[in-house]
C-alpha positions as CSV (number, residue, x, y, z in Angstrom):
1,M,0.8,6.0,-5.9
2,V,3.2,5.4,-9.6
3,E,1.9,8.4,-11.8
4,V,2.7,8.5,-15.3
5,D,2.8,10.2,-17.7
6,G,1.1,8.6,-21.7
7,P,-0.9,7.0,-23.5
8,P,-3.5,5.0,-21.3
9,A,-2.8,1.8,-20.8
10,E,-6.2,0.4,-23.6
11,M,-4.1,2.1,-25.9
12,T,-2.4,0.4,-29.0
13,V,0.7,1.5,-31.0
14,E,-2.3,2.3,-34.5
15,D,-4.1,4.4,-32.8
16,Q,-0.6,6.1,-32.7
17,G,-0.6,7.2,-35.9
18,P,2.5,7.5,-38.4
19,A,4.8,9.7,-35.8
20,K,4.7,7.6,-33.4
21,S,5.0,4.5,-34.7
22,G,7.6,1.8,-34.6
23,K,9.7,-0.4,-31.8
24,L,10.6,2.0,-29.5
25,W,7.1,3.7,-29.9
26,K,5.9,0.1,-29.0
27,A,8.6,-0.3,-26.8
28,V,6.8,3.0,-24.5
29,V,3.5,1.8,-24.8
30,A,4.0,-2.1,-23.2
31,V,5.5,-0.2,-20.5
32,T,3.3,2.5,-20.1
33,S,0.2,-0.3,-20.1
34,S,2.5,-2.9,-17.7
35,V,2.3,0.4,-14.9
36,S,-1.4,1.4,-15.8
37,Q,-1.7,-2.6,-14.4
38,A,0.3,-2.8,-11.5
39,T,-0.4,0.4,-9.3
40,V,-4.5,-0.7,-10.1
41,G,-3.1,-4.6,-8.8
42,A,-1.6,-2.8,-5.4
43,K,-4.5,-0.6,-4.9
44,Q,-6.5,-3.2,-5.6
45,S,-4.3,-5.7,-3.0
46,I,-3.7,-2.0,-0.5
47,Q,-7.7,-2.9,-0.6
48,S,-7.5,-6.9,0.2
49,Y,-5.3,-5.5,3.1
50,W,-7.5,-3.4,4.9
51,S,-10.7,-5.0,4.5
52,K,-9.2,-8.3,5.9
53,L,-8.4,-6.3,8.5
54,K,-11.8,-4.7,8.8
55,T,-13.6,-7.9,9.0
56,S,-10.7,-9.6,11.4
57,M,-11.0,-6.4,14.0
58,A,-15.2,-6.4,13.9
59,Q,-15.2,-10.1,14.9
60,T,-13.7,-9.8,17.2
61,S,-14.2,-8.2,21.0
62,D,-10.9,-6.7,20.8
63,A,-8.9,-5.2,18.5
64,G,-6.8,-5.7,15.3
65,E,-3.7,-6.8,16.4
66,V,-0.7,-7.1,13.2
67,R,2.8,-8.2,13.5
68,A,5.9,-5.3,12.8
69,L,8.4,-7.2,10.0
70,Y,10.8,-4.1,10.9
71,D,12.2,-1.9,13.7
72,N,10.9,1.1,13.4
73,V,12.4,3.8,15.2
74,T,11.3,7.2,15.2
75,D,12.1,10.9,16.9
76,E,8.8,12.1,15.9
77,P,6.6,12.3,18.7
78,D,3.4,11.3,16.9
79,E,4.5,8.0,15.5
80,L,5.5,4.2,17.9
81,Q,8.6,2.8,18.0
82,F,8.4,-0.9,17.5
83,T,10.8,-4.0,16.9
84,C,10.4,-6.5,14.0
85,G,8.0,-9.7,15.7
86,D,6.7,-7.1,17.8
87,I,2.3,-7.3,17.9
88,L,0.5,-3.9,17.6
89,V,-3.1,-3.7,18.1
90,V,-4.8,-2.3,16.2
91,E,-6.9,1.1,17.4
92,E,-7.9,3.3,14.2
93,Q,-7.3,3.2,10.0
94,I,-6.1,6.8,10.0
95,N,-5.5,6.0,5.8
96,D,-4.3,3.6,2.9
97,D,-0.6,3.9,4.6
98,W,-0.2,5.0,8.1
99,L,-2.4,2.7,11.3
100,I,-3.3,3.8,15.5
101,C,-2.2,1.0,17.2
102,R,-1.1,-0.3,20.6
103,L,1.9,-1.1,22.2
104,G,2.2,-1.9,25.9
105,D,1.3,1.1,27.4
106,Q,2.8,3.8,24.4
107,K,0.0,4.9,21.8
108,G,1.3,6.3,18.2
109,M,0.6,6.1,14.2
110,V,2.8,3.3,12.4
111,P,3.9,3.2,9.1
112,A,1.1,0.1,6.8
113,N,3.8,-1.2,5.6
114,Y,5.5,-1.8,8.3
115,V,3.0,-4.3,9.6
116,E,1.0,-7.6,8.6
117,L,-1.7,-9.1,10.4
118,V,-1.5,-11.5,12.7
C-alpha cells in the first residue's frame, strides 16, 4: 500500500494557516488528496476481486480458476511456474497478494496480480 506523509485528504488549504498557503502548498494538498483517494480505490478494488473469487469458488463444486496474465519464471521452490494464458486452479488465498494454485500435478504460490478470474 502507498504510504503518504502529509495532511489528511479532508484537510483544505485554508486549514494550513498563513505559513503554508500559496500555489505550492495547494498543489501538495491536492496531490495528497488524490493519492489518498487512489489508495482507498485500489484497496476496494482488491477487496472486490477477492470477494468475486471467493463467491466463484463457493458456487462451484470445484475450486475457482484463474488465467495467467504473465509468465512466472521462478527459482523459488514454493512458487508455481506457469506461462501466460495457463488456467490455474485456486486452492487457497494466503492474503491479498498471494494464492496457492495447482497447474497439472504442480502446486505452489502465485502472485495475485499475475492472474485474473476466468
